[in-house]
Every structure is written in structure tokens, then in C-alpha cells.
C-alpha positions in Angstrom: 0.0 0.0 -0.1 1.3 3.3 -1.1 2.2 5.8 2.2 3.8 8.8 3.4 6.9 8.2 5.3 7.5 10.8 8.0 11.0 11.0 9.6 10.7 12.3 13.2 12.5 12.5 16.7 12.3 9.2 18.3 9.8 9.0 21.0 7.3 11.5 18.7 5.8 8.8 16.4 2.6 9.2 17.9 2.4 13.2 17.8 3.5 12.9 14.0 0.8 10.5 13.5 -1.7 12.6 15.0 -0.7 15.5 13.3 -0.6 13.8 9.7 -4.1 12.3 10.6 -5.6 15.8 11.4 -3.8 17.6 8.4 -4.5 15.0 5.8 -8.5 14.9 6.9 -8.5 18.8 6.4 -7.7 17.9 2.5 -9.9 14.9 2.4 -7.1 12.4 2.1 -7.9 9.6 4.0 -5.5 6.5 5.6 -4.4 5.4 9.0 -0.9 5.6 10.8 1.5 2.9 11.3 4.6 3.1 13.6 6.4 1.3 16.4 7.3 3.5 19.6 10.9 5.0 19.4 11.5 3.8 15.8 12.1 7.3 14.7 9.7 7.5 11.7 5.8 7.1 11.1 4.0 5.7 8.1 0.8 6.8 7.1 -0.8 4.4 4.9 -3.1 5.8 2.3 -6.6 4.1 1.8 -6.5 5.1 -2.2 -3.1 4.8 -4.0 -4.0 7.5 -6.3 -3.8 10.3 -3.6 0.0 9.4 -3.0 1.1 12.4 -5.0 -1.7 14.5 -3.6 -0.7 13.9 0.0 2.8 14.4 -0.7 2.0 18.0 -2.3 -0.6 18.9 0.2 2.0 20.4 2.8 5.5 21.6 2.6 7.9 20.4 5.3 8.0 23.7 7.1 4.3 23.8 7.3 4.2 20.8 9.6 5.5 20.6 13.3 6.7 17.3 14.0 8.0 15.5 10.8 11.3 16.1 9.8 10.8 15.1 6.0 8.0 13.5 4.2 8.7 11.0 1.4 5.8 9.4 -0.8 6.6 5.7 -0.7 5.7 3.7 -3.9 7.5 0.6 -3.1 9.0 -1.3 -0.4 10.6 -4.8 0.7 11.3 -6.6 3.6 13.3 -9.4 2.4 16.7 -7.8 1.1 19.5 -10.4 1.2 22.9 -9.4 1.8 24.3 -10.2 -1.5 23.6 -7.7 -4.5 21.1 -5.4 -2.7 21.6 -3.0 -5.9 20.6 -5.9 -8.2 17.5 -6.5 -5.8 16.3 -3.0 -5.6 16.9 -2.3 -9.3 14.4 -5.4 -9.8 12.0 -4.1 -7.3 11.8 -0.9 -9.2 11.4 -2.7 -12.5 8.3 -4.8 -11.1 6.6 -1.8 -9.6 4.9 1.3 -10.8 7.6 3.9 -10.8 6.1 7.4 -10.8 6.7 9.2 -14.1 9.1 11.8 -12.6 12.7 12.9 -13.6 14.7 12.3 -10.4 17.6 14.9 -10.2 18.8 14.0 -6.8 19.0 10.7 -4.7 19.8 9.9 -1.0 19.9 6.9 1.2 18.5 7.2 4.8 18.1 5.6 7.9 16.0 6.2 11.1 17.6 8.8 13.6 18.0 6.4 16.5 20.7 4.1 18.1 19.7 1.2 15.9 20.0 3.4 13.0 23.4 4.4 13.7 24.5 0.7 12.7 22.9 1.3 9.2 24.8 4.6 8.7 28.4 3.5 7.6 26.7 0.9 5.3 24.1 3.5 3.8 27.1 5.8 3.1 29.0 3.0 1.3 25.8 1.7 -0.7 24.9 5.5 -1.7 27.8 5.4 -4.8 26.8 2.0 -6.5 23.1 2.4 -5.9 23.4 5.9 -7.8 25.5 4.7 -10.7 22.7 1.8 -11.4 20.3 4.3 -10.9 21.7 6.5 -13.7 22.5 3.5 -15.9 18.8 2.6 -15.8 17.8 6.4 -16.5 16.0 6.6 -13.4 18.4 9.2 -12.0 19.5 12.1 -14.2 23.5 12.0 -15.3 24.1 15.0 -13.1 22.7 16.1 -9.6 20.0 18.6 -9.8 18.5 19.8 -6.8 15.7 21.6 -8.3 14.2 18.1 -9.5 12.5 15.6 -7.4 14.7 13.6 -5.0 14.7 9.7 -4.9 14.8 8.4 -1.2 15.9 4.8 -0.4 15.1 4.6 3.3 16.6 1.6 5.4 14.4 0.5 8.4 17.0 -2.5 8.7 19.5 -4.3 6.3 16.6 -6.4 5.0 13.9 -3.8 5.0 13.7 -0.5 3.0 11.3 1.9 1.4 11.6 3.7 -1.7 10.1 6.7 -2.5 10.3 10.7 -3.5 10.1 14.1 -2.4 9.7 17.4 -4.1 12.4 20.3 -3.5 9.7 22.8 -2.7 7.9 20.6 0.0 10.8 19.0 1.7 13.9 19.5 3.7 17.2 19.9 1.9 19.1 18.1 4.6 20.0 14.6 4.8 17.7 12.9 7.1 15.9 16.2 7.4 18.4 17.3 9.8 20.2 20.5 10.1 23.3 19.9 12.0 24.7 23.2 13.5 28.1 23.5 15.4 28.1 24.8 19.0 30.0 27.9 19.3 32.7 27.7 21.7 32.1 31.3 23.1 28.3 30.9 23.9 27.5 30.4 27.2 24.9 27.2 26.9 23.9 24.7 24.2 20.5 26.3 24.1 22.1 28.7 21.6 21.6 26.2 19.1 17.7 26.3 19.4 17.6 29.6 18.5 20.2 29.6 15.7 18.3 26.6 14.3 15.3 28.9 14.1 16.7 31.6 12.7 18.6 29.4 10.0 15.7 27.0 9.0 12.4 28.7 10.0 13.0 32.2 8.6 13.3 33.2 4.9 16.3 35.4 3.9 13.9 38.5 3.8 12.7 38.0 7.3 16.3 37.2 8.7 17.3 40.6 7.0 14.2 42.3 8.5 14.3 41.0 12.1 18.2 40.8 12.5 19.4 44.3 12.1 22.7 46.0 13.7 21.5 48.2 16.3 17.8 46.7 16.8 16.5 46.2 20.0 15.6 42.8 21.6 14.1 41.3 24.9 15.0 37.8 26.1 12.8 36.5 28.8 14.4 33.8 31.0 17.9 34.8 29.7 20.3 33.1 31.9 23.0 32.2 31.2 22.5 34.1 27.9 22.3 31.0 25.3 19.7 32.9 23.3 20.9 36.6 23.9 24.4 35.4 22.5 22.4 35.0 19.0 21.0 38.4 19.4 24.4 40.0 20.2 26.4 38.4 17.3 24.2 40.1 15.0 24.7 43.3 16.4 21.5 43.8 18.5 20.9 45.7 21.8 19.4 43.2 24.4 17.2 43.3 27.7 18.2 40.1 29.2 15.5 39.3 31.7 16.5 36.7 34.5 16.9 36.5 38.1 20.1 34.3 37.7 23.4 35.7 36.3 24.0 36.4 32.6 27.4 35.2 31.1 30.0 38.0 31.6 31.6 37.9 28.3 28.1 38.8 27.0 27.9 42.0 29.6 31.4 43.2 28.4 29.8 43.5 24.8 28.0 46.5 25.9 25.0 45.4 24.1 23.2 43.8 27.0 21.3 45.2 29.9 20.5 42.8 32.6 17.4 43.2 34.7 16.9 40.7 37.6 12.7 40.6 37.0 9.9 38.3 36.5 9.6 37.7 32.8 5.6 37.6 33.3 5.5 41.1 34.7 8.5 43.0 32.8 7.8 45.8 30.3 10.2 46.9 27.8 12.6 49.7 29.0 11.8 52.0 26.1 8.0 51.1 25.3 8.8 48.7 22.6 11.5 46.4 21.0 12.1 44.9 17.6 12.1 41.2 18.7 10.9 39.4 21.8 12.7 35.6 22.4 11.6 33.5 25.3 12.8 30.1 26.5 11.3 29.8 29.7 10.5 26.7 31.6 6.7 27.3 32.2 3.5 25.8 31.0 2.9 26.3 27.2 -0.5 27.9 27.5 1.0 30.4 29.9 3.9 31.4 27.4 1.6 31.5 24.6 -0.6 34.1 26.3 2.5 36.3 27.4 3.8 36.1 23.7 0.4 37.2 22.2 0.2 39.8 24.7 3.3 41.7 23.6 2.5 41.2 20.0 -1.0 42.6 20.5 0.2 45.7 22.7 3.0 46.5 20.1 5.6 45.9 22.8 7.5 43.8 20.2 7.5 43.7 16.3 8.1 40.1 16.4 8.7 37.0 18.5 10.6 33.7 18.6 9.9 31.4 21.4 9.7 27.9 22.9 6.7 26.0 24.2 7.5 23.2 26.4 5.8 20.0 25.9 4.2 17.5 28.4 4.8 13.8 28.0 1.2 13.3 26.8 -1.2 14.9 24.2 1.8 16.9 22.7 0.2 17.7 19.2 -3.1 18.7 21.0 -1.1 21.0 23.3 0.6 22.7 20.7 -2.6 23.2 18.4 -4.5 24.6 21.6 -2.0 26.8 22.5 -1.4 28.3 18.8 -5.2 28.4 18.3 -5.0 30.8 21.3 -2.3 32.9 19.8 -3.8 33.2 16.5 -7.1 34.3 18.1 -5.6 37.1 19.8 -3.5 38.2 16.6 -6.7 38.0 14.4 -7.9 40.9 16.7 -5.4 43.2 15.5 -5.3 44.8 11.7 -1.6 43.6 11.4 -0.5 40.3 9.4 1.9 37.8 10.6 3.7 35.0 9.5 3.4 31.9 12.0 5.5 28.9 12.0 5.9 25.9 14.6 8.5 23.3 14.3 10.1 20.8 16.4 13.7 21.4 15.4 16.4 18.9 15.5 17.8 21.1 18.4 14.6 21.4 20.4 14.1 18.4 22.7 10.7 18.2 24.6 9.6 21.6 23.0 8.5 23.1 19.9 9.8 26.5 18.6 7.3 29.2 17.3 8.3 32.4 15.1 5.9 35.1 14.6 7.1 37.5 12.1 4.8 40.8 11.6 4.5 41.4 7.8 2.3 44.6 8.1 1.4 47.1 10.5 -1.5 49.7 10.4 -0.5 52.8 10.1 
């Protein structure tokens, strides 16, 4: 049966399944999720094979929350033998109905799990001979073209794999859907990677230039020790760092940071408004969502980037309810906003939200 394969963080298979079920039902695409806890992916089995391409095109990856990558699976096998896996997969492709698509790119992937790591070395070595065989058969273009659809071969194990495709406009460009960032040695905490991940992967070039201007002002609620403040300072922004704890001394020495030992839920910007509000406080998600919406509606901040901490259960429902509340508040204004919510690679039990104001009533 044709299916949509969604890569995700191990432990988030059920949340990914609930999200896909909700999203596809909105588009009249029906099926059921199939997964094993902590396997690092979810399959959404489609009732009607002809809806496969429609399902893949229904949502771009950055319009979803929990999936890291979405692949339309049109062939699979559970019986690959060690000898000549390339030949066996080519035979499988000859026997199935391959989509009438010109593939310009190709990737061999595996789950982002401890078990999946045992497949990583094999997949790297397998990529070259498989690519050569696909090109010889005319399934893959002679030269890579990332603007064309990508063919995916996803190994669940050495014997089981799925073959599918993705569109560059709807997928992550990264291997396994993961953007790995290098931790800057001078940053005061690894939480800095969460904000950098959001800046790099959730904002467009135009939005980054709009928000992160040298000399712009920002507020960091729950700043200690300064991981998120660091990202603003490195981009030349002045920051009001709000936390009862201490902010890293090296950040204070930049002359760009003012530290206020205050409650993040009662603090107001020193000069009436700022360009950007960031927040990574460990609080109930509905409470943080309400606080962020309040700042945006009152005009205390033009834009906002924040994290919502998630419970152990009902995570998709928790995110949906919190964001519905945010959007309801913002709809009361005359402004328009680009809102994105993603469970980023550098997040853990949280999601990141970006709210970029695109117009403001004069």
C-alpha cells in the first residue's frame, strides 16, 4: 500500500501520526498511521493509491510541526538479502509502477535512532553504487539537479527498506531532514543552538534581514545564562536580558546587554517597545503562549521567537491549543503575521514558534 513516510525524533511517532491524520483529513485524504514507538519514523498508509502525490503536495515540510521529512513511498521490501542489494532494488523498481518523474537527486537514509546508527556506515557506502546503477537505468539524471524531485531509499533495517520521492519545494534539503549546527565555543550554553536553528531554518532570507538588523533592540525573557541573548548580540542587537539569575560575563562586556533581575511575566520593555522578543522559559505552554500574544498585540514587540515546553502526553493537541489561542489574539489586530511552528532538531521536549509581523496598520 502506498504511504507517506515521515521522519521524526524518536519518541514522537504518535505525535507525528496525530498531526498527519489531522492535516490530511482537512484535505480529504484518508488513511491510517502505522508506527512502532521510538523507531524514529511514522508511516501514514493511504486508503487510495492515487492520492499519494496529492498527499505529498498537500503540505510543505515547514508547514508541519513534528515531521523532519515527508517522502511518498511507492515501493518497499522486507526481504533484502546481503548479496547484491543493488540488483534486488533495481528488480523491485522494474516490477513496480515507478512515478513518471525525472529524479535529479538521490539519498540513502535511515532512522535517527541508536539502531539506525548501525546502518549509517553501510548507507554511506551503498549510496555510490546505487546511484551509478540508477543513472545507468535512466531513473536518475546523469548529473545532480537539486531543483528536481529527489529519490529516497530509506533503510529501516538491513533487510527492510522503502523507496519513495520528495519535491524540493515541499521537503527539507538536509540529509535525514536534520540540519546539524556547530556549537560556538564562546556561547554560554547549548540552548543557543535552538535559536540558531530557528533563525537558519524557520525564517526566509527576507525575514532574517528584516528582524536581525544591527542596532535593533530585543528582549530575552528567561535569559540566564545567555544562550539566546548570544545569538542576538552576535548579530549586533541591543538586548534587555531578563532573569533573576546571572548572565554570562562575556556577554555583559559587549556593551550590548542590559541585565534586569525581574519576573518575565510582568516585565515591560524599557523604551516602550522592541524589535524582537525571544523566550525560552520553562513554563506551562499555554501561559507562555498567552504572554507572547500579549506582547505582540500591545505592540511591545514587532516580532517574536519562543519555545513552548511540551508535556509527556497529548503533545500535538497541546501545541494546537496553544497556537489557536495565539492566533485568536493576533486576529483581533489589523496586522498580518507569518507564523511557523516546528519541532527542530536542536529542540528536545519543546517546539519553536516564530511570529514575524509582515504589515502594521499606520
